[in-house]
Structures are given as C-alpha cells and as structure tokens.
C-alpha positions in Angstrom: 33.8 46.5 42.4 35.4 44.3 39.7 37.0 46.2 36.9 37.4 44.8 33.4 40.9 44.6 32.0 41.8 47.3 29.6 42.0 46.7 25.9 45.8 46.8 26.1 45.6 43.9 28.7 43.2 42.0 26.5 45.3 42.4 23.3 48.9 42.3 24.4 51.2 39.9 22.6 51.1 37.3 25.3 47.3 37.3 25.5 47.1 37.0 21.7 49.4 34.0 21.7 47.4 32.4 24.5 44.2 33.0 22.4 45.6 31.3 19.3 47.0 28.4 21.3 43.6 27.8 23.0 41.9 28.1 19.6 44.3 25.4 18.2 43.4 23.1 21.1 39.7 23.6 20.5 40.1 23.0 16.8 41.9 19.7 17.4 39.3 18.6 20.0 36.4 19.3 17.6 38.2 17.5 14.8 38.5 14.4 17.0 34.8 14.6 17.8 33.9 15.0 14.2 35.9 11.8 13.4 33.3 9.8 15.4 30.3 12.0 14.6 30.3 14.2 11.6 27.2 16.1 10.6 26.2 15.2 7.0 26.7 17.6 4.1 23.6 18.5 2.1 23.2 19.6 -1.6 20.6 21.2 -3.8 18.2 18.4 -4.7 15.7 20.9 -6.4 12.8 19.2 -4.7 11.7 22.0 -2.4 12.3 25.2 -4.5 8.6 25.7 -5.1 7.5 25.1 -1.5 6.2 27.9 0.6 8.5 30.0 2.8 8.0 29.0 6.5 10.4 31.5 8.0 12.8 34.3 7.1 15.3 36.7 8.5 16.6 40.0 7.2 19.5 42.0 8.5 21.2 45.2 7.3 24.6 44.8 5.6 26.0 48.2 6.2 26.6 49.6 9.7 25.3 53.2 10.2 27.8 53.6 13.0 30.8 53.1 10.7 33.1 56.0 10.2 35.0 56.8 7.0 38.0 54.9 8.2 36.6 51.6 9.4 33.9 51.0 6.8 36.3 49.0 4.8 35.9 46.2 7.4 32.2 46.2 6.7 32.9 46.0 3.0 35.2 43.1 3.7 32.5 41.4 5.7 30.1 41.7 2.8 32.6 40.2 0.4 33.0 37.3 2.8 29.2 36.8 2.9 29.2 36.7 -0.9 31.6 33.8 -0.8 30.0 31.9 2.1 26.4 31.9 0.8 27.5 30.0 -2.3 28.1 27.0 0.0 24.6 27.3 1.6 22.2 28.7 -0.9 19.8 26.1 -2.2 20.8 23.1 0.0 18.0 20.9 1.2 18.1 19.2 4.6 16.4 15.9 5.3 14.1 15.4 8.3 15.8 14.8 11.6 19.2 15.4 10.1 21.6 17.9 11.7 22.6 21.0 9.8 26.1 22.2 10.7 27.3 25.7 9.6 31.0 24.7 9.4 30.3 21.4 7.7 29.1 23.4 4.6 31.3 26.4 4.8 34.6 24.6 5.4 37.8 26.1 6.7 37.7 29.8 5.6 41.4 30.1 6.0 42.4 27.8 3.2 42.6 29.9 0.1 38.9 30.4 -0.6 39.1 34.1 -1.3 38.0 35.4 2.0 39.3 38.9 2.9 39.7 40.9 6.0 36.4 41.7 7.8 35.0 42.2 11.2 35.3 39.7 14.0 34.0 40.0 17.6 36.8 38.8 19.8 37.0 39.2 23.6 34.6 42.1 23.5 36.2 44.0 20.6 35.6 44.2 16.9 38.9 43.5 15.2 40.0 42.9 11.6 40.4 39.3 10.7 40.4 37.1 7.6 36.8 35.8 6.9 35.4 38.2 9.5 31.7 38.9 9.4 30.4 35.3 8.8 28.6 35.7 12.1 26.0 37.8 10.3 25.1 34.7 8.3 25.0 32.4 11.3 22.9 35.0 13.1 20.4 35.0 10.3 20.3 31.2 10.1 19.7 30.9 13.8 17.0 33.6 13.7 15.2 31.8 10.9 15.6 28.5 12.6 14.0 29.9 15.8 11.1 31.3 13.8 10.5 28.0 12.1 10.5 26.2 15.5 13.6 24.0 14.7 15.5 22.2 17.4 18.7 24.0 18.2 21.6 21.6 18.8 24.5 24.0 19.2 24.5 27.8 19.5 26.8 30.3 21.1 26.2 34.0 22.0 28.5 36.8 21.0 30.6 38.4 23.7 29.5 41.8 22.5 26.2 43.2 21.3 26.4 45.5 18.3 23.7 48.0 17.6 21.3 46.9 14.9 22.4 43.3 15.1 20.3 40.3 16.0 22.3 40.1 19.3 20.1 42.9 20.6 17.2 40.5 20.5 19.2 37.6 21.8 18.9 35.9 18.4 22.5 35.8 17.5 24.8 32.8 17.0 28.6 33.4 16.8 30.8 31.0 14.9 34.6 30.3 15.0 36.2 27.7 12.9 35.6 25.0 13.7 34.9 24.6 17.4 32.2 27.3 17.7 29.5 26.0 15.4 25.8 26.5 14.7 23.8 23.3 14.5 20.1 22.7 14.3 17.6 20.1 12.9 13.9 19.8 12.0 11.3 17.1 11.9 10.4 18.2 8.4 12.5 18.6 5.3 13.5 22.2 4.5 15.5 24.2 1.9 17.8 27.1 2.7 17.7 30.1 0.4 20.0 33.1 0.9 20.2 36.4 -1.0 22.2 39.6 -0.6 20.4 42.6 -1.9 22.0 46.0 -2.2 21.6 46.6 1.6 20.3 43.4 3.3 21.2 39.8 3.9 18.0 37.7 3.5 17.7 34.1 4.7 14.6 32.1 4.2 13.5 28.5 4.7 11.1 26.6 2.4 9.3 23.5 3.4 6.1 21.6 2.6 5.1 21.5 6.2 5.5 23.4 9.5 7.0 22.4 12.7 4.5 22.2 15.6 5.4 23.6 18.9 6.2 27.0 20.5 8.7 29.4 19.2 11.0 31.5 21.3 9.1 34.8 21.0 11.4 36.8 23.2 11.6 40.4 21.9 13.8 41.8 24.7 16.3 44.2 23.4 19.8 43.9 25.0 22.0 46.8 25.6 24.4 47.2 22.7 28.1 48.0 23.0 29.7 51.1 21.5 31.6 50.2 18.4 35.1 49.3 19.7 37.0 48.3 16.6 40.7 48.8 16.1 40.3 51.7 13.8 38.1 53.9 16.1 38.3 52.6 19.7 40.8 55.4 20.6 43.0 53.1 22.6 46.4 53.8 21.0 48.2 51.8 23.7 46.8 48.5 22.4 49.5 46.7 20.4 46.9 45.6 17.8 46.0 49.2 17.1 47.3 50.4 13.7 49.6 53.4 13.4 47.0 56.1 12.6 49.7 58.2 11.0 50.0 55.6 8.3 46.3 54.8 7.9 44.4 56.4 5.1 40.6 56.7 5.0 39.1 54.3 2.5 36.2 55.4 0.3 33.7 53.5 -1.8 34.4 53.5 -5.5 32.5 52.8 -8.6 33.7 49.9 -10.8 32.9 49.7 -14.5 32.7 46.2 -16.0 32.7 46.8 -19.7 32.8 44.9 -22.9 32.4 46.2 -26.4 32.6 49.9 -26.6 29.6 52.1 -27.7 30.3 55.7 -28.2 27.1 56.7 -26.4 28.3 54.8 -23.3 31.8 56.1 -23.5 30.6 59.6 -23.6 28.3 58.9 -20.6 31.1 57.4 -18.5 33.2 60.5 -19.2 30.5 62.7 -17.8 30.0 60.8 -14.6 33.4 59.2 -14.0 36.2 60.3 -11.7 39.9 59.4 -11.5 39.1 57.1 -8.5 36.8 54.8 -10.6 38.0 51.3 -11.4 37.7 49.7 -14.8 37.6 46.0 -15.7 37.9 45.3 -19.4 38.5 42.3 -21.7 41.5 44.1 -23.2 43.2 47.3 -22.6 45.0 49.5 -25.1 48.8 48.9 -25.1 51.6 48.5 -27.5 50.8 44.9 -28.2 47.0 45.2 -28.5 45.0 48.0 -30.0 41.3 47.8 -31.0 38.7 50.5 -31.2 36.2 47.8 -30.2 37.4 47.8 -26.6 39.0 51.3 -26.4 37.2 53.0 -23.6 38.2 56.5 -22.3 39.7 56.1 -18.9 40.8 59.0 -16.6 43.2 57.0 -14.5 45.1 54.3 -16.4 46.4 52.9 -13.1 42.9 51.7 -12.1 42.4 49.1 -14.9 42.3 45.3 -14.7 41.8 43.0 -17.6 40.8 39.4 -18.2 42.5 38.9 -21.6 42.7 35.1 -21.9 39.0 34.3 -21.9 38.4 37.4 -24.1 41.0 36.2 -26.6 39.4 32.7 -26.5 36.1 34.3 -27.3 37.5 36.3 -30.1 39.1 33.2 -31.8 36.2 30.8 -31.1 33.5 33.3 -32.4 35.3 33.6 -35.7 36.4 29.9 -36.1 33.6 27.9 -34.7 30.5 30.0 -35.3 30.3 28.7 -38.9 30.0 25.1 -37.6 27.4 25.7 -34.9 23.7 25.3 -35.6 23.0 28.0 -33.1 25.8 30.7 -33.0 23.7 32.6 -30.4 24.3 29.8 -27.8 28.0 29.9 -28.7 28.1 33.6 -28.0 26.4 33.2 -24.7 28.9 30.5 -23.6 31.8 32.7 -24.6 30.4 35.7 -22.9 30.0 33.7 -19.7 33.7 32.9 -19.6 34.6 36.5 -20.1 32.1 37.6 -17.4 33.4 35.2 -14.8 37.0 36.3 -15.5 36.1 40.0 -15.2 34.1 39.5 -12.0 37.2 38.2 -10.1 38.8 41.7 -10.3 36.1 43.7 -8.5 37.7 45.6 -5.6 36.3 44.9 -2.2 35.7 48.6 -1.6 33.6 48.9 -4.7 30.0 49.6 -3.7 28.5 50.5 -7.1 28.9 48.6 -10.4 28.1 49.7 -13.9 28.1 46.7 -16.2 27.6 45.8 -19.8 24.4 43.9 -20.3 25.8 40.9 -22.2 27.8 40.1 -19.0 25.1 40.9 -16.5 23.3 37.5 -16.1 26.6 35.7 -15.6 28.0 38.2 -13.2 24.8 38.2 -11.2 25.0 34.4 -10.9 28.4 34.6 -9.3 26.9 36.7 -6.4 29.4 39.5 -6.6 26.7 42.1 -7.1 25.2 41.3 -3.7 25.6 44.2 -1.2 26.2 46.6 -4.1 24.0 48.9 -6.2 24.5 48.5 -10.0 23.4 50.1 -13.3 23.2 48.3 -16.6 24.5 49.6 -20.0 21.8 48.0 -22.2 23.1 46.6 -25.5 19.9 44.7 -26.6 16.4 43.8 -25.5 16.1 41.5 -22.4 16.4 37.9 -23.5 12.8 37.3 -22.6 11.6 40.1 -24.9 13.9 38.8 -27.6 12.2 35.4 -27.4 8.8 37.0 -27.6 9.8 39.1 -30.6 11.3 36.1 -32.4 8.3 33.9 -31.6 6.0 36.6 -33.1 8.0 36.7 -36.3 8.3 33.0 -36.5 4.5 32.6 -36.2 4.2 34.8 -39.3 7.0 33.0 -41.2 7.4 29.4 -40.0 9.4 28.6 -43.1 12.3 30.7 -41.7 15.5 28.9 -40.9 16.8 31.7 -38.6 13.9 32.9 -36.5 13.7 29.9 -34.3 17.4 29.4 -33.4 18.3 32.5 -31.3 17.3 31.1 -27.9 18.7 31.1 -24.4 17.9 28.7 -21.6 15.1 29.6 -19.1 17.6 29.6 -16.3 19.6 32.3 -18.0 16.5 34.3 -18.8 15.5 34.1 -15.2 18.9 35.3 -14.1 18.8 38.3 -16.4 15.3 39.2 -15.4 16.1 39.1 -11.7 19.3 41.2 -12.3 17.5 43.8 -14.4 14.7 44.0 -11.8 17.3 44.6 -9.0 19.3 47.1 -11.0 19.2 50.8 -10.0 19.2 52.3 -13.5 18.9 51.1 -17.0 21.1 53.2 -19.3 20.4 53.2 -23.0 20.0 55.3 -26.1 17.5 52.8 -27.5 14.0 54.3 -27.3 12.1 50.9 -27.1 14.3 49.8 -24.2 13.8 53.1 -22.5 10.0 52.6 -22.8 10.3 49.1 -21.3 12.1 50.4 -18.2 10.5 53.8 -18.1 10.5 54.0 -14.3 14.3 53.8 -14.0 15.8 54.3 -17.4 18.4 56.9 -18.2 18.0 57.9 -21.9 21.1 58.8 -23.8 21.3 60.5 -27.2 22.4 58.4 -30.1 25.8 59.5 -31.4 25.3 60.5 -35.1 28.2 60.3 -37.5 29.3 63.6 -39.0 27.6 64.2 -42.4 29.4 65.6 -45.4 26.7 68.1 -46.1 25.5 66.4 -49.3 21.8 65.6 -49.9 21.3 62.2 -51.6 18.8 61.8 -54.3 18.1 58.4 -55.9 15.4 56.0 -56.8 16.6 52.8 -55.2 15.5 51.4 -51.9 18.1 50.5 -49.2 17.4 47.6 -46.9 20.2 48.3 -44.3 20.7 44.7 -43.1 21.2 41.1 -44.1 18.2 39.2 -45.6 17.1 37.6 -42.4 13.7 37.2 -41.0 14.4 39.1 -37.8 15.5 42.1 -39.8 12.3 42.3 -41.8 13.5 40.6 -45.0 10.2 38.9 -45.7 8.3 42.2 -45.5 10.9 43.8 -47.8 10.6 41.0 -50.3 6.9 41.3 -50.4 7.1 45.1 -50.7 9.5 44.8 -53.7 7.1 42.4 -55.5 3.9 44.3 -54.9 5.4 47.8 -55.5 8.0 46.8 -58.1 10.9 48.1 -56.1 14.7 47.8 -56.7 16.3 46.8 -53.4 19.9 47.4 -52.4 21.0 45.1 -49.5 23.8 46.0 -47.2 24.3 42.6 -45.5 25.6 39.4 -46.9 23.7 36.7 -45.0 20.4 35.3 -46.4 17.5 33.1 -45.2 18.3 30.8 -48.1 20.1 30.9 -51.4 17.1 31.7 -53.6 15.4 34.1 -51.1 15.3 37.0 -53.5 14.0 35.1 -56.6 11.7 37.3 -58.6 13.0 40.5 -57.0 15.4 43.0 -58.5 18.3 43.3 -56.0 21.9 44.3 -55.7 24.5 44.3 -53.0 25.5 47.7 -51.5 28.9 49.0 -52.5 31.5 51.0 -50.5 28.9 53.7 -50.2 25.7 52.0 -49.3 23.7 55.2 -49.8 24.7 55.8 -53.5 21.6 56.3 -55.6 19.3 55.7 -52.6 16.1 57.6 -52.3 14.5 55.8 -49.4 15.6 53.5 -46.5 13.1 50.8 -45.6 13.8 48.7 -42.5 10.8 46.8 -41.1 12.9 45.1 -38.5 11.8 43.0 -35.5 15.2 43.4 -33.7 17.8 46.1 -34.0 20.2 47.1 -31.2 22.5 49.5 -32.9 20.9 51.3 -35.8 24.2 52.7 -37.1 23.3 52.8 -40.8 20.0 54.6 -40.0 21.9 57.2 -38.0 24.1 57.8 -40.9 21.1 58.0 -43.3 19.7 60.7 -41.0 22.8 62.8 -41.4 22.4 62.5 -45.2 18.8 63.7 -45.0 17.3 60.4 -46.3 13.7 59.5 -45.5 13.5 56.3 -43.4 10.6 54.0 -42.8 11.2 51.6 -39.9 9.7 50.1 -36.8 9.8 50.8 -33.1 12.4 48.0 -32.8 15.0 50.2 -34.4 15.4 52.2 -31.2 14.9 55.6 -32.9 12.1 58.1 -32.1 9.9 59.4 -34.9 11.2 62.7 -36.5 11.0 64.7 -39.7 12.8 62.0 -41.7 12.0 59.0 -39.6 8.6 57.3 -39.9 7.8 54.6 -37.4 5.3 51.8 -38.3 4.1 48.9 -36.1 6.2 45.7 -36.3 4.6 43.0 -38.5 1.9 45.4 -39.9 2.5 44.9 -43.6 -0.5 46.9 -44.8 0.7 50.0 -42.9 4.2 49.5 -44.1 3.1 49.2 -47.7 0.9 52.3 -47.5 3.7 54.5 -46.0 6.3 53.3 -48.4 4.0 53.8 -51.4 3.4 57.4 -50.2 7.1 58.0 -49.8 7.9 56.9 -53.4 4.9 58.7 -54.8 2.7 55.8 -55.8 -0.4 54.1 -54.6 -1.0 50.4 -54.1 
C-alpha cells in the first residue's frame, strides 16, 4: 500500500523552495507562449446588458466548517473576490474569441490590494496573498459549462472542499499565470458578477444560445476534511503558526459615517461595542473640532479618517456652490470623493457595515459591501422619490427656478435603489421614510431640544424655511394673500427677488418664535425638521405635511402635500377665521 507523505514532508523548507522554483519556471514558460499567442482583453461595450441570461452559477461565500480562528482566511478570500470581479464584471466577449481569466485579472501580486486568503496547494488549504480567486474561476467554469461553451483550458483542484463546485467536478483552479481558465463561444456573451451578503453570483447574458449537449454530470465527489494551517493539527509542519501567539479573530461592525445626527449618535451608543470600527471624514483632535462630525466613540483606537477629500468638499461646497447652476450635482460629486476615500479603510474582518445614506450609492459602486450585511442611516428620501416629489411640485409651479434643478443621474439612482433594496435595515427617525421601508425599517425617536418652559403666544405665522418651492413657499404666499396673514420667514434664500410682492413679511430674528402663534410648513421635502421639533417644545401649533417626517400629535396637524384647499381650511381654523 502506498502512503501519502505527511504534511511535514509536503511543507518542509526544501519542498517549499522547490515549489516556488517550479512555479517560476512555469510562469516564464507561459509568458513566452503568450508572447506568440495572447488571448484578447475585452471591455464593457454596453451592447448586451439587456439580453436574457443564458446561464448562471451561485456559490456560498462563507464556509460553515470554518472555526473561530481560521475564518479570517475566508474573510480575506471575499476581499480578494471584491477586487477581482471589478476586472470582469460587464465585459462582453466576441464570438469565437477566447476568454482568459488571467488576461483580465492580471498579476495579483503587484500591489493591487489583494490580501491573505485561502489557497489549495498540494492538498492543503494554506494562507496566501490573493487566495480564494478559485471560487471565481469555479463559478465562471460552471456557468460556461451550463451555457455549452467550448472549454479551452481548465485544471481541477488537488483537494475537494465541502460545499464547493469541486464536489460536482465543476471546479477550475487557477494559479498566476500558468494555470489558467480559458473558454470561448460561438455567440457573443456578457459576464456579470455580483457578491451578495452570502453568495457569489456569476451569470452570462447573450442574444442567442449555444447548441449542443452540456456536461450534465451531477456526481458528487468525496470532499476532503478542512486541512488549513490554522486547524489541521499538524504542529510539526514548518508552515504551521505558533498557536501560542495566534489570537482568534472575530467579525466586527464598521460604521462609515458623515454628518452627525443626534438620533443616530444615540442609536450607535446603544448598539455599539468597544470592538467596533469607525471611519469618519474628520475626527476630533487638537487641530480640528467640529460638532458636525463629532460622533461618540467607545474605543478611540478604532478610528480611521479620510480628511483630505472631506476638506476638499468643505472648501468646494462653500466657494463654488454659488457659481454652479445645480449645487445638488456639486454636492453629489463631492460626496463621491469622500465616500471612495472612506471605503478604502474598511477592515477585512468587518462583516457588517452601518453607513450614512449620502455615501451609500458611491460605496456600493466600489463593491466593498459585497459579502457583507449592511444597514443605512437614512438622511433623506431615496433619490428616485426626491425626483418624483420635485416633479410633482414643478408640475404645479412650472415658473419655479429651483424645483427642476435638484437632479441626479439615472445611473446613480439605480445604484442607490439597488443598495437600499439589498440593505438589511433602514434606520431613521423620519416617519415618511419609515413608511416607505416599513418591512425593514428601524424607527428612532426624534431628539427634541430642551424647552425653557415658556408658552409662546403671538399672532404672526412662522414659515420655518427659505422661500423655495420645495419648501412650500408658493402655498404660503397664496395663504398669506387669501387669509391676510403676516409671515415670518426663517431662511434667506428666495425663488426670485420679488417673490413676496403683495405679502406682509419679515425675516426671523435671533429667536424665530418671538410673537409667533402658528407654524405653517406645507413642504414637499424636509429631512431634518429641527425648527418644528423646537416649536413642539414651546407648545406651538404646527400645520405641515407628511414630508416633514413627523407623526400627527396634539400640536402637529398633518395635511396632504400639494392640497391647498385642505391647507387653507386647517390654517383658517387654527387662526380662528373662515375662508
């Protein structure tokens, strides 16, 4: 009977040196071959994105057989997959042209951000840089077989892992650059790859379908017991780490935060631990102090910042917004820079993310949320809902110069919609947003400012915003004319210079509630109703819309958006007159 060499024999220093020397020779040989015949490199032509899916493959990201010590290798594998799929997602391959895995991925050892993951080598699962890319090649090979493509080059693994495609003999190992996966098709096809919270999903799109028989083998091969360096138990192997020095790694939650809301800061304090990781635009220190970004953090050692793009955003938003026809587009572009900077600091071992909404779409686009669950701290309506709301108001007031300029691209809207759909929870104190995501929302209480105990009595009407169409300025102007109201305005911006002609108005002073008897706010959009919350503490009656984010109460009357007749009737009743 022939006995296999022990792990020690396989992984002694001499054997390891031989392995790397042989690998070097293979790499040189493949490089010479590629000099004469190099598979083409394909790109996203955008021609096949609406074609039907002709085949797909799904595989689990997390290994149920991992133990608390070696799961970090799986986390590293998933990080490597996030990087690799950026090279493949969306590429479109021409008919009868050969697709090569390594032609598109490139050398993973050359500073591309790959981390330590799992690699199957000589029958063992060992830690290695860029380990885990075989899961991607497995899925591509599986999808290619299902589509009936011609396989040009494919290599089996030396080890079958439970739950992997190797159990069904549908695996394809890869090793830079001499162990490649190559296939071609008689029809054009598009590769689309996605990482959900727990699966790697590969699918091919094409206008046609390859004729012929598919390898339909469903035989399940015997899987090998996990035999990685952290749990194989062979302490004699020179590659085995000193277990007295190894520390079990645990998954952590990472908070990617932007502007501070008191409601969200309180929420994080209730759920956070000292092991959580925080990524912020700025962090409080002797050189910088701002309540706008001052989040309560339990462990000051677990903080990363991306201050340069955040500083650029701060300066640009103040200097250039006055010269931009659409300041909203400027804000999106600046948020994107900050989001990309922040996303680079996510620890590999982070399996759950809590992210501020204004950063969400841009972070989703980077792919770093793949393989992770995530919650969203909602700071506004979804962009698609914002557009619908603004369009509704613009249809009523087409003369407005502001209702038609707050727009995002359809690409960005789609990114945000997808990310919001894939999120685990939507966290918000805003009642309207809670209603939109009622199946998965976490409703927080608004943080009300402390009142001074005084009850305000006056005859003036407070409009707690700037005179802009999206804030309900047209409705307030019409109300003032028809009910002969005196309006106090808290904001400085206006639709145009003579917007309030014929209406008795004044600007709010230091105390916007002085001599106020009623707050009227028929807004279409409001994300932080801070003045309304303060008015509640003073016991002032409020007439507003569902867009304000508040629930109806003793002092808060909610009317439908854009319904002037109802608004007029309710306001007339509040001031004791009739229309």
